[in-house]
N, C-alpha and C positions, 0 to 999 in steps of 0.2 A: 542511594543514588551513587555515593562514593563508591560502592562497590563494584555498580554498573559500569562507572567511569573507570574502573581500573581494570578491569576485566576487557573492555571495548579497547583501552589503552596496549593491552598483551595481544589483544588479536592483531592490530594493526601492525607491531613492531615483527610479530611473527610471520606475517603476509609479506613484509618487506623483506625482512631475513630470507625468506625461500626464496623470492623474486629473485634478489642478489645471487643465491647461490646458483640458480636457474641459468641468469645470465654470462656467471662466471663459468658454466660446463659447457655454454656456447662457444663463448670465447675460446677456450679450451680447444674445443674439439675442432673450431676452424684455425689452428694453429697462432693462438693471438702472441705467442712467444714466438719471435723470429727466429728465423736459421741460425743468425749469426750468433745469438744470445745461446742458443742451444748446444752449438761449438764453443765456445768459450766455456761453457759448464762441462764438457767432455774432455778437457784439454786442449783445444786450439785456441790459438795466439796468433792475431793478427799482424803481419810484418809491417803491413803498410797501413796506414790510417787514415787515408783519404784525402787529408788535410795537407801534410808537408812532409819532410825527409825524414823528421823524426823516427830515432830508430837506424838510420843508415850512416854509414862513412864512406868517404875515398878510401880506395887500397892503402895499406899503409899509414893512413891519418885518422886525428879523432873526429871529422868533421865530416858532413855529405859534399860533395861537388857544389859551387857557388853558381854553376852555370851547366845547360847541356841538359836536365830534367827539369821538366816541369809538372806540375799537379792542377787538374781542373775537374772539378763535378766527380770527385772519388776515382781521378784516372789519372796514372802515373806514365809521363811519357818523356822518353828518349829522343831528343830533335835531332834533325838532320846534323851532319858536321860542320866544318869548316871552325867560323871564330864563336860558333854555339857549343863546340865539344867540350863536354863537362867530364869525360870518364867513367869507368866501371865504380858500380857501387855493390859494398858489402855491409851486410847485418853485424850489429854489435857482437851479437852472440853466436858461437860455436855450436854445429849439432852433431851427433853420429848417426843415431837411428832417429827415422823419423818419416813424416808421411807430410810431404809438400804440395799444394795445391795452388793454382793462380790459373789467370786468364789473360791471355795475348792477343793484340791484335795487329797486323801487318800493314805495311804499305807497299806498293809495287815495289821489287827487288829488292827489301829490305832483308837485315840479316843482325839478329842479337843471339843471346843465348842466357840462359839459366845455369850457373855452374855452383855446382855444390861439394863440399868436402875441399872447398877453397883453400888452400894455405900457402905458405912459404915452404918449398921444398930446398931441402939442405942442398941440393942440384937442381936448377932448371926455374928458380925464382918464384913466382907466384903462380899457382896452377890449381884447377879445380875441374872435375869431371863434368862435361857440359852436355846439357837439352839442348840442343839444337833451335832455334827459331829462326825458321828462314823462310822467305820465298822461295819455295822449289821450284816455279816454273819460270823466274826470271832472274835469279842470282845466280849468277855464275859456279858459285860454291857448290850449288846441288849437283854439279856434272863433277866436280873434283873429287877427290878420296877414291875409296872402295866401294863398289856395290851399294851407293845410296848410303856410307856412312857419315855424310854431311848435310844430310836431309832433314827436315822437322821430326823431332821426337827422336833422333837417331842420339847415340853416345859417342860423340863428334869425334870424327876421325878416326873412331874404333868398330863400334857396332851399328850396322844399317837400323831402321827401325822394321817392324815388319808390315803387312796388309794394314792400311790405315784409312780413314776419311776426315780429311782436312775442309774446314770451312772457308770459302774464296776470300781473298784479300780483302781487308777492308771490314770482314766480319769477325766476332770473336770466337776465338778456339780455347778449349780448356787444357792444361798441362798438369800433369800428377807425376811425383817423383816419390816411390818409396825406397827407403834404405833400412833393412834389417839385416844385422850381422855383415855377412860379406855379401848378402843376394838383394840386387838393386832392381828395380821395375820401374820402366817408364810406361805413362798410359797419354793418350790422346783424346781429347772428348769421351772419354768415359771407357775406351778400350783398351787393354792390354797391347802394348806394342813391342817391347822387349824386356827381356828379365837375363841379367847375366850375373855369375859368380865372379867376385874380384879375386878367390883363390883358386879357381880353375885353370888348366892348361891353357884354355881356349881363350880365356882372357887375356894372360900373359903374352902368349902367342901374339895378339891381336896388337896388344901394346907395343911388343918389341919392333909390329910392323908400321907403329904410327909415329907421327910427330913429336910424340912424348917417350920414345924409345931411350932415351937417355937422361931421364928424371931419376932422383934418387929421394926418398925409396921410390920403388916401382910406382909410377902413374896410378892413382887412383885405390892406392891400398891405406893409406892415411886411415887413424882410427877417427878422426872426426874434422871439422873445419867450418865455415863459414858459407851463409848463401850468397852467390854474387849474381847480378844484373848487369849485362856487358852492354854498355856504349860501343857500336861497331860504325857510329856515325851514319846512321840511318833510323829514321823515324819509326819507332816501335811504340807500342801502349800497353803497359800493364794494369790489372786492376783484382781486387780478391785475393791479394796472397797472403796466404797462411798457412800455418804449420804445426803439427802433433807429434811431439815427442814420444817413442815408443817405449814402454817397458818402464814408464814410470807412474 
C-alpha cells in the first residue's frame, strides 16, 4: 500500500509540473513580459518614471522646476505660461550616441521642442540641436524660417523634415532621434523624415544661415550633451520618454 501511495504522489506532482510548464509557455507566447521590461533588458532606460520629475533638473541647477510642469497618470505636461511658467528641464546625464524615443501631444497653436546634445557653448550660451514640436497649422513659427525648417520634426532653423504624417492636435505622436557619430536621423510616427551629417558642408552651410551662426564651437558639432524638454509657455504633454545608448 505504501508503494502505491508513493507512486500516486509522484504522478500527481509530475502532472502538476507539466501543467505549470504548459501555462508558462502559453503566457510567454502571449507576451507575458511587458515591452517595457524587454526594452530595459536590451539597454533601454526610461527618462521619465511616470510619477514625478526624478532624473530631471532645471538648466544650470541641481533641482527640477518647482512649477510649470505637472505629472498625472503617467503623463508629463508643461503648462501654459504666465505665473505657471517653470522653465526648461534637462536630464541629469549627458549622452553622445543614442536612440531617443518619446510621445508628444500638442494643444492648439502650441510650441515646444526636444533638444539633444544640449550644452553650454563657449560662445552662445546654453544651446542644443532641436527636434521641433509645434502645431504646424496654427503656430506662426511654422511659417517662419526657411522651407519649413521650423515645423514639427525639423532640425529647428536648420533643416526641414521631408514628407511626414502627423496626428491631429490633441492626439499622441511618436518622435525618435538617433545620433550615431556625425549622422543624425529624425523620425515621426515611425517614418524617417530627416537625416543629416554634422560634418558635411551642407550642414555647415545651413548653420551659417541660421540663428546659431555665431556659436562656438560650430553649433551641433559637440560630442555630447543633455536631453532637454522645452518650456515655451504653451501646453504640451510628453510620455514614454526612453533612451538607449549606442555602442555600449
